[in-house]
C-alpha positions as CSV (number, residue, x, y, z in Angstrom):
1,M,137.0,3.2,8.6
2,R,139.2,4.7,5.7
3,F,136.0,4.7,3.7
4,W,133.8,7.1,5.9
5,E,136.7,9.3,6.2
6,Y,136.8,9.4,2.5
7,L,133.2,10.0,2.5
8,R,133.5,12.8,5.6
9,Q,135.9,14.8,3.2
10,D,133.9,14.6,-0.2
11,D,137.5,15.2,-1.6
12,W,136.0,12.4,-4.3
13,V,133.4,15.1,-5.4
14,T,134.2,17.9,-7.8
15,L,132.3,19.7,-10.0
16,E,134.5,18.6,-12.8
17,R,133.9,15.0,-12.5
18,A,130.2,15.6,-11.7
19,R,129.6,17.6,-15.2
20,L,131.5,14.5,-16.9
21,W,128.8,11.9,-15.1
22,A,125.6,14.6,-16.0
23,C,126.8,14.8,-20.0
24,A,127.4,10.8,-19.8
25,L,123.8,10.5,-18.3
26,L,122.6,12.6,-20.8
27,I,123.8,10.7,-24.0
28,A,122.8,7.5,-22.4
29,Y,119.2,9.1,-21.8
30,A,119.4,9.9,-25.6
31,A,120.5,6.6,-26.4
32,V,117.9,4.7,-24.3
33,V,114.8,7.0,-25.7
34,A,116.0,6.8,-29.5
35,C,116.0,2.7,-28.8
36,L,112.6,2.6,-27.2
37,F,110.9,4.6,-30.1
38,L,112.7,2.2,-33.0
39,T,111.4,-0.8,-31.8
40,A,108.1,0.2,-30.9
41,H,105.0,-1.3,-32.8
42,G,102.5,1.4,-33.2
43,L,101.6,2.7,-29.9
44,N,103.3,-0.1,-27.8
45,D,107.3,-0.7,-27.3
46,Y,109.0,-3.7,-27.9
47,Q,107.6,-5.5,-24.7
48,G,103.7,-4.5,-26.0
49,R,103.8,-2.2,-23.1
50,P,102.1,1.3,-23.8
51,L,105.2,3.9,-24.9
52,G,104.5,6.0,-22.1
53,S,103.4,3.5,-19.8
54,D,102.2,5.2,-17.1
55,F,100.5,8.2,-19.1
56,S,98.4,5.8,-20.8
57,N,96.2,5.4,-18.2
58,I,96.0,9.4,-17.8
59,Y,95.0,9.4,-21.5
60,A,92.7,6.4,-21.0
61,A,90.7,8.0,-18.3
62,G,90.2,11.4,-20.2
63,V,89.0,9.8,-23.0
64,Q,86.5,7.7,-20.8
65,A,85.6,11.3,-18.9
66,N,85.2,12.8,-22.6
67,A,82.9,10.1,-23.4
68,G,80.7,10.8,-20.6
69,H,82.0,7.9,-17.8
70,A,84.2,9.6,-15.9
71,A,83.3,7.7,-12.8
72,D,84.1,4.2,-14.9
73,I,88.1,5.1,-14.3
74,Y,88.1,3.9,-10.6
75,V,86.3,0.2,-11.8
76,P,89.6,-1.3,-12.7
77,A,87.5,-3.9,-15.1
78,K,85.7,-0.8,-17.0
79,H,89.2,1.0,-16.7
80,L,91.3,-1.7,-18.2
81,A,88.6,-2.3,-21.3
82,A,89.5,1.3,-22.3
83,E,93.5,1.0,-21.8
84,R,92.8,-2.4,-24.2
85,A,90.6,-0.5,-26.5
86,I,93.4,1.9,-27.1
87,F,96.0,0.2,-26.8
88,G,95.4,-3.6,-27.7
89,A,93.9,-6.3,-26.2
90,K,97.1,-7.6,-24.4
91,T,97.7,-4.5,-22.8
92,L,98.4,-4.9,-19.0
93,F,96.6,-2.4,-16.1
94,Y,97.6,0.7,-15.5
95,G,95.1,1.8,-12.8
96,W,93.9,5.0,-11.9
97,H,94.3,5.7,-8.5
98,Y,94.1,9.7,-8.3
99,P,91.7,12.1,-6.9
100,P,89.3,13.7,-9.4
101,F,91.7,16.5,-9.7
102,L,93.9,15.3,-12.4
103,L,90.9,14.4,-15.1
104,L,91.2,18.5,-15.3
105,I,94.1,18.0,-17.2
106,A,93.7,14.5,-18.7
107,T,90.3,15.2,-20.6
108,P,91.8,17.9,-22.7
109,L,94.5,16.1,-23.3
110,A,92.2,13.0,-24.7
111,W,91.2,15.4,-27.2
112,L,94.4,15.0,-28.8
113,P,95.8,12.1,-30.8
114,Y,98.0,9.9,-28.6
115,F,101.3,10.7,-29.7
116,A,100.5,14.5,-29.0
117,A,99.2,14.4,-26.0
118,L,102.1,12.4,-25.0
119,F,104.6,15.2,-26.4
120,V,102.4,18.0,-24.8
121,W,102.4,16.0,-21.3
122,Q,105.9,15.6,-21.5
123,A,107.1,18.9,-22.4
124,A,105.0,21.1,-20.8
125,T,105.4,19.5,-17.5
126,F,109.3,19.2,-17.9
127,A,109.1,22.9,-18.6
128,L,107.2,23.8,-15.7
129,Y,109.9,22.0,-13.8
130,L,112.7,23.7,-15.1
131,G,111.0,27.2,-14.6
132,A,110.4,26.2,-11.1
133,M,113.9,25.3,-10.4
134,A,114.9,28.5,-12.4
135,L,112.3,30.3,-10.1
136,L,113.9,28.7,-7.0
137,L,117.2,29.4,-7.9
138,R,117.5,32.8,-8.9
139,G,119.9,35.1,-6.9
140,T,121.8,32.4,-6.0
141,A,125.4,31.5,-6.3
142,I,125.1,28.9,-8.8
143,R,125.3,29.3,-12.4
144,S,122.4,28.7,-14.5
145,S,124.1,26.6,-17.2
146,T,125.9,24.8,-13.9
147,W,122.0,24.2,-12.4
148,L,120.5,23.3,-15.7
149,L,122.6,20.6,-16.5
150,F,122.2,18.8,-13.7
151,A,118.6,19.7,-13.3
152,I,117.8,17.4,-16.8
153,A,120.6,15.1,-16.4
154,F,119.1,14.1,-12.5
155,P,118.4,9.9,-13.2
156,A,114.9,10.5,-11.8
157,V,114.1,12.5,-15.3
158,L,115.1,9.4,-17.4
159,A,112.4,7.6,-15.6
160,N,109.3,9.9,-16.0
161,L,110.4,10.3,-19.3
162,L,110.3,6.3,-19.9
163,A,107.0,6.3,-17.8
164,G,105.5,9.7,-19.1
165,H,104.5,10.1,-15.5
166,N,103.6,13.0,-13.8
167,G,106.9,13.9,-11.2
168,F,108.0,16.8,-13.1
169,L,104.7,18.3,-12.5
170,T,105.2,17.2,-8.3
171,A,108.7,18.9,-8.6
172,A,107.6,21.9,-10.3
173,L,104.8,22.3,-7.9
174,L,106.7,21.9,-5.0
175,A,109.8,24.1,-6.1
176,G,107.8,26.5,-7.1
177,A,105.9,26.7,-3.9
178,L,108.8,26.8,-2.0
179,A,110.5,29.7,-4.2
180,L,107.5,32.1,-3.5
181,L,106.8,31.0,-0.1
182,D,108.5,34.3,1.6
183,T,107.9,36.5,-1.4
184,R,104.1,35.4,-2.5
185,P,102.7,33.4,0.3
186,V,99.0,33.0,-1.6
187,I,100.2,32.3,-4.8
188,A,102.9,29.3,-3.1
189,G,100.0,27.9,-0.9
190,V,97.8,27.7,-4.4
191,L,100.6,25.7,-5.6
192,F,100.6,23.6,-2.5
193,G,96.6,23.2,-2.8
194,L,97.6,21.8,-6.5
195,L,99.7,19.0,-4.7
196,A,96.4,17.8,-4.0
197,Y,96.6,15.8,-6.9
198,K,99.1,12.9,-5.2
199,P,97.6,13.8,-1.7
200,Q,100.1,11.1,0.1
201,F,102.8,13.9,-0.7
202,G,101.2,16.9,1.4
203,L,101.4,15.0,4.7
204,M,104.1,17.4,6.1
205,I,103.4,20.7,4.2
206,P,100.5,21.9,6.5
207,L,102.7,20.9,9.5
208,A,105.7,23.1,8.1
209,L,103.5,26.0,7.2
210,L,101.5,25.5,10.7
211,V,104.6,25.5,13.2
212,T,105.9,29.0,10.9
213,A,102.6,30.5,11.3
214,R,102.7,31.4,7.4
215,W,98.5,31.7,7.6
216,R,98.6,33.5,3.9
217,A,99.9,30.5,2.6
218,I,97.7,27.7,4.3
219,G,94.8,30.5,3.1
220,G,96.1,29.6,-0.8
221,A,96.3,26.1,0.1
222,V,92.6,25.8,0.9
223,L,90.9,27.8,-1.8
224,S,93.2,26.0,-4.1
225,V,91.6,22.6,-3.0
226,I,88.2,24.1,-2.7
227,G,88.5,25.3,-6.1
228,L,89.5,22.2,-7.5
229,S,86.9,20.5,-6.3
230,L,84.2,22.6,-7.2
231,L,86.0,22.6,-10.5
232,C,85.8,18.5,-10.6
233,T,82.0,18.2,-9.3
234,V,80.6,21.0,-11.7
235,A,82.5,19.2,-15.0
236,F,82.0,15.2,-14.2
237,G,79.3,15.2,-11.4
238,M,78.9,14.3,-7.6
239,E,78.9,10.3,-8.8
240,I,82.7,10.8,-9.4
241,W,83.4,11.7,-5.8
242,T,81.6,8.6,-4.8
243,A,83.6,6.4,-7.3
244,F,86.9,7.3,-6.1
245,L,86.0,6.7,-2.3
246,A,84.8,3.4,-3.2
247,S,88.2,2.8,-5.2
248,E,90.2,3.5,-2.3
249,Q,90.0,-0.1,-0.5
250,F,91.1,-1.5,-3.8
251,T,94.2,0.9,-3.8
252,R,95.1,0.4,-0.5
253,T,94.8,-3.3,-0.6
254,V,95.7,-4.6,-3.9
255,V,98.0,-1.7,-4.7
256,L,99.9,-0.9,-1.8
257,E,99.1,-3.9,0.4
258,Q,99.7,-7.0,-2.2
259,G,102.1,-4.6,-3.9
260,Q,100.3,-5.2,-7.4
261,T,103.0,-2.2,-8.6
262,G,106.1,-4.1,-7.5
263,F,107.4,-3.7,-3.7
264,Y,110.9,-3.2,-5.3
265,R,109.3,-0.5,-7.1
266,I,107.5,1.5,-4.4
267,Q,110.1,3.8,-2.5
268,S,108.7,3.9,1.1
269,M,109.4,1.8,4.8
270,F,106.1,0.5,3.8
271,A,107.2,-1.2,0.8
272,W,110.8,-2.2,2.4
273,V,109.4,-4.4,5.3
274,R,106.9,-6.2,2.6
275,L,109.9,-6.7,0.0
276,W,111.8,-8.6,3.1
277,G,108.5,-10.9,3.7
278,G,107.2,-8.8,6.4
279,P,103.5,-8.7,7.4
280,V,101.1,-6.0,6.3
281,S,100.9,-4.7,10.1
282,L,104.4,-4.4,10.9
283,A,104.8,-2.5,7.7
284,Y,102.1,-0.1,8.7
285,A,103.9,0.2,12.2
286,A,107.6,1.0,10.6
287,Q,105.9,3.4,8.2
288,G,104.2,4.9,10.9
289,L,107.3,5.5,13.3
290,L,109.6,7.2,9.9
291,T,106.3,8.9,9.1
292,L,106.2,9.9,12.7
293,L,109.8,10.7,12.9
294,C,109.8,13.0,9.7
295,A,106.8,14.9,11.2
296,V,109.3,15.6,14.7
297,S,112.1,16.6,12.3
298,V,109.9,18.8,10.3
299,F,108.9,20.3,13.1
300,R,112.3,20.9,14.9
301,I,114.0,21.9,11.7
302,W,111.3,24.4,10.6
303,R,111.0,26.2,14.3
304,S,115.3,26.4,14.5
305,G,117.2,29.1,13.3
306,A,118.7,26.7,10.2
307,S,118.5,28.7,6.6
308,Q,115.6,28.5,4.8
309,E,117.7,26.3,2.4
310,I,117.7,23.9,4.6
311,K,114.4,24.2,5.9
312,N,112.9,23.9,2.5
313,A,115.2,20.8,1.3
314,S,114.2,18.9,4.7
315,L,110.7,19.2,3.7
316,C,111.1,17.8,0.1
317,I,112.6,14.8,2.0
318,A,110.1,14.2,4.4
319,A,107.4,14.5,2.1
320,I,108.7,11.5,0.5
321,L,109.4,9.6,3.2
322,A,106.6,10.4,5.2
323,T,103.9,8.3,2.6
324,P,103.9,4.2,2.6
325,Y,103.2,5.0,-1.6
326,S,106.1,6.7,-3.9
327,L,107.7,5.2,-6.8
328,D,111.1,6.2,-8.7
329,Y,109.8,8.6,-11.0
330,D,108.4,10.6,-7.7
331,L,112.1,10.7,-6.3
332,M,111.6,13.9,-8.8
333,A,110.4,16.0,-5.7
334,L,114.3,15.5,-4.8
335,A,116.0,17.9,-7.0
336,P,114.6,20.8,-5.4
337,A,116.0,19.2,-2.0
338,I,119.3,18.3,-3.4
339,A,119.8,22.3,-5.3
340,L,118.8,23.8,-2.1
341,L,121.3,22.0,-0.3
342,A,123.8,23.0,-2.5
343,V,123.0,26.5,-2.5
344,D,123.4,26.3,1.5
345,G,126.6,24.6,1.2
346,I,128.0,27.1,-1.7
347,A,127.1,29.8,0.7
348,G,128.2,28.9,4.1
349,G,130.9,25.8,3.5
350,F,129.9,22.6,2.9
351,R,129.9,20.5,6.1
352,P,131.6,16.7,6.6
353,Y,129.7,14.2,4.0
354,E,127.4,16.8,2.6
355,K,128.8,16.5,-1.0
356,S,128.9,13.2,-0.4
357,L,125.1,13.2,0.5
358,L,124.6,15.2,-2.5
359,A,126.2,13.0,-4.8
360,G,124.2,10.0,-3.4
361,L,121.1,11.3,-3.3
362,W,121.6,13.0,-7.0
363,M,122.7,9.3,-8.4
364,M,120.3,7.5,-6.1
365,P,117.1,7.3,-8.6
366,F,119.3,5.4,-11.0
367,V,119.6,2.4,-8.8
368,A,116.8,2.6,-7.0
369,R,114.3,0.2,-8.6
370,A,117.2,-1.9,-10.2
371,L,119.0,-3.0,-7.0
372,P,116.5,-4.1,-4.7
373,A,114.6,-6.0,-8.2
374,L,118.3,-7.6,-8.3
375,T,118.8,-7.8,-4.5
376,L,116.4,-7.3,-2.3
377,I,118.8,-4.2,-0.7
378,P,116.4,-1.2,-1.1
379,I,118.8,1.8,-1.4
380,A,116.5,5.1,-1.4
381,V,115.0,5.0,1.9
382,P,118.0,4.7,3.9
383,V,120.1,7.5,1.8
384,M,117.2,9.9,2.1
385,I,116.9,8.7,5.9
386,A,120.3,9.8,6.0
387,A,119.6,13.1,4.3
388,L,116.9,14.1,6.8
389,A,119.2,13.1,9.5
390,L,122.1,15.4,8.9
391,T,119.5,18.5,8.0
392,L,118.5,18.0,11.4
393,R,121.8,18.3,12.6
394,Y,122.7,20.8,10.3
395,A,119.6,22.8,11.8
396,A,120.8,22.0,15.3
397,G,123.8,23.6,14.8
398,E,122.7,26.6,13.7
399,A,120.5,26.7,16.4
400,S,123.1,26.0,18.9
401,R,125.3,28.6,17.0
402,A,122.4,31.3,17.3
403,R,121.9,31.1,20.8
404,F,125.4,31.1,21.5
405,A,125.8,34.3,19.8
406,K,122.8,36.0,21.5
407,A,124.3,35.4,24.8
């Protein structure tokens, strides 16, 4: 009982303590990245993996597309052969499971040498992430030096730096769209549409836009997806879509259901069930139930009188929970949610458990992969469910107060 009261009062969460943790983590990140490069051999790290391992499949896809073989990226054997031609014969398979949209970025990056392309990719997407966070938090009570420290030290940042993944881009598009939703709805819609490069994170966004009748944002999103589709068709031909659709069975069965990636790495209810030995049918049922609960929560929160910060934060959290496939570096999408909940708490006072929740959300990516790998105990999904449940409770409280005020 004392433990829950300790979390409820939130006395252990102080700004000074949080700053010390953030600075310590930044020092650790710098040491880890330095060691990784100092122990590397050519393009590979000390274990023989490509540096920026998950960027390697983007680069290899760009090389294939530039050589006139774009459709081959969806054939595992041919994509693996392209990766091994670049990184060595012992390179493991890093599959391309994206729609063709990301090729529009991969092809120009592949014109560069690998390390230059990796640097440009990391630097550009990280800058977009920080710029979008600045846009999201402009005019709030959070000082720029404060949010910048926590945005850079957020543990999901290290996961993206090591893997060369696209979490920075996902967070940037989500934060930018939410920042502009009220003032520049068409541009916000375009940014939402660009998230189609990872369509599994877009399940909840149309619902939020529909229940609040944001037709201009919806129009911008539709035009964005149509424009991307036309560009890809012109650049890579109709066969790219045929190859993409044909590859979906491999992605579903091998990558998701059989867990080629490793169920401990996938931060979803589906992976939780499979990690504990549950059958595929049970995993789909559990994920479907959670996705339905996410939809109900988004519907109720976005229809309530809650602050826009609470609404936007709930959408970020629900977007991750609703998909069966998200990895620890995809938890970058929580960065806008954490910042928005902090803004709401500073403006109206922190509710019980709220600061403990923010601390837990912020630190969670640090152990999201390691804890289930070592103990089979998943942490990410329970923490995110608790966060979504609390935002729903906050929204219900705001709605109740609004009804009382009107009476």
